[in-house]
N, C-alpha and C positions, 0 to 999 in steps of 0.2 A: 555497544556505546562509544558518541564521541568523542574524541579524544579532547577535545576544550571543555567542555559542557557536561556532567553526567543525566541530565536529562534527556529522555528518547526524543530523537529525531526522527519525525514518521513523513514520509514521500510519498504525499496523496496525488495521482493522478486521475484528477477529476475534473471533466472540461463543464459542466455545470457549476454554476456560482451558488443554486440553492443548496446542492447536492455537498458542494464544498464548505458552507458555514454550516448545514448541519450536521455535518463529523465532526468541524471544529466544536461545536457545540456540545454533542453529545460525550467526546471523548472529555471534556470541562465540569459537564452534570454525572457521568462515570465518578471523577475523582483523580483523573490521571493526570498529570503533570507531565506535559507534551510542546516537543515544540511540531509545527506543520510545516512544512516546504511546499505547496502547490506547484505543481504542472499540468499548467491545462491542456496540454495535449502530449502526442507520445514522443514525439519530436523534443519538447520541452524537459521531457522525464526522461531519457540517453541524453541527454545536451549536460543536463544537471549531474547526470552517474559518473559520468565520464572529464567533468570539471574535476583537477586536479585541486582546485581551490575551495571545492566545496568541501562538507564538512559530510561522513558517509552516513546514510540514515541508517536507522536500527531496524525499521519494518519498510515496507513498499505497498500499499495499497491501492490496486489498481483496478481503475473503472476496464471494461472490454470497448465501451463504444467512442472512441473519440478522433477528432482528427486529425489530419497528414498522417499519421499513422497509431494504427488499431492500438489497443491492447493485446489482440494476439501477440504481432509482430512486439512490442517492447517485451513480455514475456519472454521470448525468444532465444530476441538480442540478450537480453540478462543473464538466459539461463546457456546461454551459448558462451560466452563472455568467462575466463578461468580465475578475474577478478572481482566480479558482480555473481555468481553461479552462489555463491555463500547466503547471500545477502536473500531473507523470507518475504515473498512474496503473494499477498493475500489479493485475489483479484473480489472486489469488492466491485458486485454490479449493480442491474437491474435485470438481466436477461435470468429467467427460470429454464433456457434451452438445454435440454440433455447433452445435445451435440458441443452447447458453449462449455460446460461443464465434464465431459468427458475429455475437449480438447486444453481445456487447462492444466488439465492434469497429467495430459499426455508432454504437455511442454511444460512439467517441473512446476505446477504451481502449488504452492505451500497447504493453500488453503481456496476453498471457494465457497463465497458467501453471498446470498442474494440480497438486494437491499430492500428491508422492508418500505410498505408503503406507509405506517402509522410513525409520529415521529415517536414516540413512547417504546416500540418496538424497536426501533432505531436506535436509540442509546440502551437498552436491553441488550443489541447485539454488539454494540462497541463496548459496552463494559463485562461482557462475555469473554471478546476481542482480543480486550485490554488485560485482564486479568491472566487468560493465555498467553500470552504473548510479550506482554511487555511484562508482569510481574512474577509468570513462573518456568518461558521457555531461556534458556543458558545459551549463548550463541558464544563461538568460540572466538575471540579476540586477537586481531588484525594490527593491534598497534605493536 
């Protein structure tokens, strides 16, 4: 959790405004009280994570197909940084490519989820994600 607020902070790295809104609504519909910071591309995501004034996210949801810096590059940068590597990074993408799955795990993604096209299925996916990563997982405290 972040130092000033016990509400989990999710860094959502997603360039599609429709998917951003769908993800935010899915968390609400699934009954999770979360704060969301949106980075519209990989460069914004890394800038947020390196900003000493910004709160540390509890979970990162990372799309792969991003402008300026793709999700693989963001993942590699996070997992190679000694101060960031402990952050859980969930790849949440429309790609079902086995090559993308393999590369994501090789770069130490904590999970790989393919976005369902049906909004109801998307809410179900976010419900499962939240139950595990928000309610069940215990992360180390670095404060």
